[in-house]
N, C-alpha and C positions, 0 to 999 in steps of 0.2 A: 406372868407368863410371857415369855418374848416371842414376839410376832415374827413370822418368815417374811422375806421377799418372795412374791408369787410371780412367776412369769407364764405366759400363755404362749405355745410353741404349736405350730402345725406343720414343720417340715420346711416351710419357706425360707429363704435368704434372710428376709427381715425378721422373721421370728428366731432365727439361730443367732443373729446378732443380739437380739434381745436377750436370749439366754446367756451370751458371753457378758452383755452387760450387768444382769441379775446376779450371776456369780460372783462378779467383781463386787458389785454394791453388798452382796449378803457377807462376804468376807472383809469388807470395809468396815459393816456395822456390827460384825461378830455374831450374826444370827444365822439360821438355816435357810434353805432355798427349796422353794415348793414348785414344781414344774408341771403344768396343768395341760391336757390336750383335750379339746373338746370332739366328740365323735362327728357331730352334725357340721363341723366345718366341710366343705365341699373336698371331695376325693382329692388326693395328693395329685398336684400337676407339675410341681417345679423339679428341677435337678439335684437340688442339695443333698437330701437324705437317700435319694435312690443312687446318686453317684459313691456315697460313701458305704452304702450296704453293697452295691455291685448287682442290683437287682432291678427289672423294670419298675417305673413309678405307679404303674397299676397294681403292682405287689406289694407296695409299701403298706404296713398296717400300722394301727394306732400304738400297739407296742414297739414297734419298730422306731416310731417318731420319739418316743418317752425314751427308749434306750439310748438313741444317738443323742439326743439333747443331754441326757444324763452324764454320758460318756464325755460330751464337748466340756460341760461345765466341771468334772471332774479332773479333768486333763489341766484346766485352768487352776483350781484349788483343790488338790488331793484330800485335804482334810475336812473339806466343806460337808456339813451334815445335808442331805439332799433326799427329798421324797418326792415321789411322782405319781399322777394319777391321771387315767382317761376318764371322762366324764359323758355320759350319752345326752348332751343336751346342747343348744346353742351355745356358741362361745360367747356372746355378749352376755346372756345370763348368767353362765357359769363365773366368768372373770368378776363382774358385778358383786355376784355372790360372795366370791373368794374374797373381795376386798374388805369385807366386814371384820376378817381375822388375818389382815396382812399389814405388815409395815408399808409395805408399796406394792403397787403392780405394775410390772413392766410388759409392756409388749412392742410389737414392730409396728413400722409405719403402716403396712399393709399385709396380708396373708395371701395364700395361694388362692389363685381364683379371681382376685382383684384385677381389675383391666390394668395394664402397664401404665396409663397414661393419668392414674388416679394418684394424686397427691398425698391423700390420707385415706385409709381403709375404714369401712364402716364399724368394724369391731372396735379400732382404736380409738375412732371418735366417740361412739357409745360408752366405751369404758371410762374414757377421761371426762365425759360429761356427767354420769351417774355415780362412779365409784365414792365409797365413803373414805378413802384413804388416797394419798397422793398416787398420781399415775404418772410413769414415764414412758413416753414415746420416744423410742431409740430411732433417731434419723442418721443419716450419714452411711457412708458406704464402708466404714472402719468400726473395729470394735471399741470398746471401753479401754481396755489395755492398751492399744496402740493409740487412742486419742485423750484418754484420761489427763494425763498430764502435760500435753502438748502446749496448751496454753497456761495452765494453772490458774483458771480464773472460773468462777461461778457468776452467773449474772442473775439480777431478780428484777423484775418490774413492781415498781412501788406506785400504787394509786393513790392512797391517802393515809389512812391511820394504820397502824400495825396490823399484821394479818398473819394466819398460819403460813401463807407462802415464804414472809419475811423470815419467820422464826425457822422455817424448814432450811431455807437458805443460810442461815446463820450455821447450822448443824452440818450441812453438807460442805461448805467451804471449809470449817473447820477441820473436818474429818480428813478432807484432801489436803490440807496444809496450802489452800488456795486463796486468791484475792477474791473478796466479793464485791462486785460493781453492782451498786443499787441505782437502778435508771427510773427517774420522774421525767416523762414526758409534758411539756406544757405549749399551749397555744395562745396566741393573741387573737381573739375574736376580731372579725372584720369591722364590726361597728364600735370598736373601741378607736376612737380617733382623737387627735389632740383637741378636738373641741369638748371632749367629755370632761366634766368640772374636775374629776378626781384623776385623770390621767394626761393632764397637760404637759406637754414635752415629751416623755419616753414611755409610752405605754407597756412596750416590750419589756422594759426592764422591770417594771412593777409585776408583770405577770410572772417573769422568771425569777423575783425575788420571793413571791408567792409560792412558787413551786418548790423553791430551796427551803423555805421554812417548812412546808408541809413534808418535804423529805427527811428533814432533821427531826422532826416529830415522829416519823413513822420510824425511824431508826435510832430513836431516844433508848431502846432497851438492849442495844448491840453489846455482844461480850466484849471485855476491855481487850482480850488479846487478840481479836478478830482483824485482819487486815482488810480495811473497808475503804472503798473508794465510792464517792458519792458524784453522781452526774445527773444535772438537768438539760434536758434537750429538747430544742423547740422543735415542733412538729408532731405528727400522728405516734403514737405510742407504738403501734405496731412495726412502724418503719423505723424507729429508734431501737427496739428489741431486735428485728431482723438484722439489723446493722450489726448490733451487738454479738449476737448469735456467731458470726464468723470469727470471733476471737473468744470464744467461751468453749468451755467443755461441757457444762451443763446450763440450760436457761430455765427459771423458775418463774411460773405465773400463777396468778391465784383464781380460784374459782368460786363465786359468791353462793352461798346458800339458796336451795330451791325457793322460789317466790310461788306467787298464785297460779304461775303457768307451769310448775313443775321445775325440773332439773333442766338448765339452759347453759350453755358456753358462750360467753362473751366473744365479740368480734375479735378483740385483740389475740385472745388465746387460741381461736380456730385458725387465724391466720398464721401465728407461729407454729402451729401443730402442722399446717400444711407446708411452710416453707422456710423454716428454721435450718441453720447449717451444723445443728448440734442435738444432742437429745434435750427433750423437754420434759419439764415435772410440772404437772396440773395439780396443784394443790387446793383441797376445798376447805373453805372457811367454816368454823365450827360455831362461831358467835354470831 
């Protein structure tokens, strides 16, 4: 059974850009698109759907939102198989549940009703933290078709061993015909000085070499036909990835399996979700 791309829509501008991205991704992967609207999102407040329908925002219904999102996806890809459903439940619950039978879940950075100065909405954060499948949070002001081939580059943050995020990034780069930039950040601890018996002379060089070796090991299974660039960067991982996001069409980061405290999103993933200059895919590890 081929799983569809699932996109959450509430009529806000960010959610409609997520529909664009999801439609393009579904077409790229050769799968269907499922559009989901949760009834219990706050009543519609933004101008996007109301303007398209030519009616006051207070009169926009769940059916209007689904119909407008479906038309938008259909305009981009007329032959795409699309289903749509409105569900009487909280958005976070609905999309996390949908993730169990989705190739990926796509959401906007924030929905209607979110405060304008928030960088990341609660729905996006919850779904990215708890979903069982990859979650793409669509950042930026333009859609995937306008920006998808602008850089021709996918970036993946590499921590240590090969992960589901790395394998996901392989596939996304290959489908796009894009370069994959694998980034491994490293830092030289302040206590590493020239007095250390194993680090005499150039401790920074030894840390950089270790990072390069770890990056090489993590990428050992890379497809032979993949255009792969390796980068070791001194400094915090979040800074390295945020910098790389300005020249990327997609940034991929991993999310570790739930521990004793349940589902948690790492600091690096949380930071890039809030500040990256391109869409971000958060990929849960299964091992």
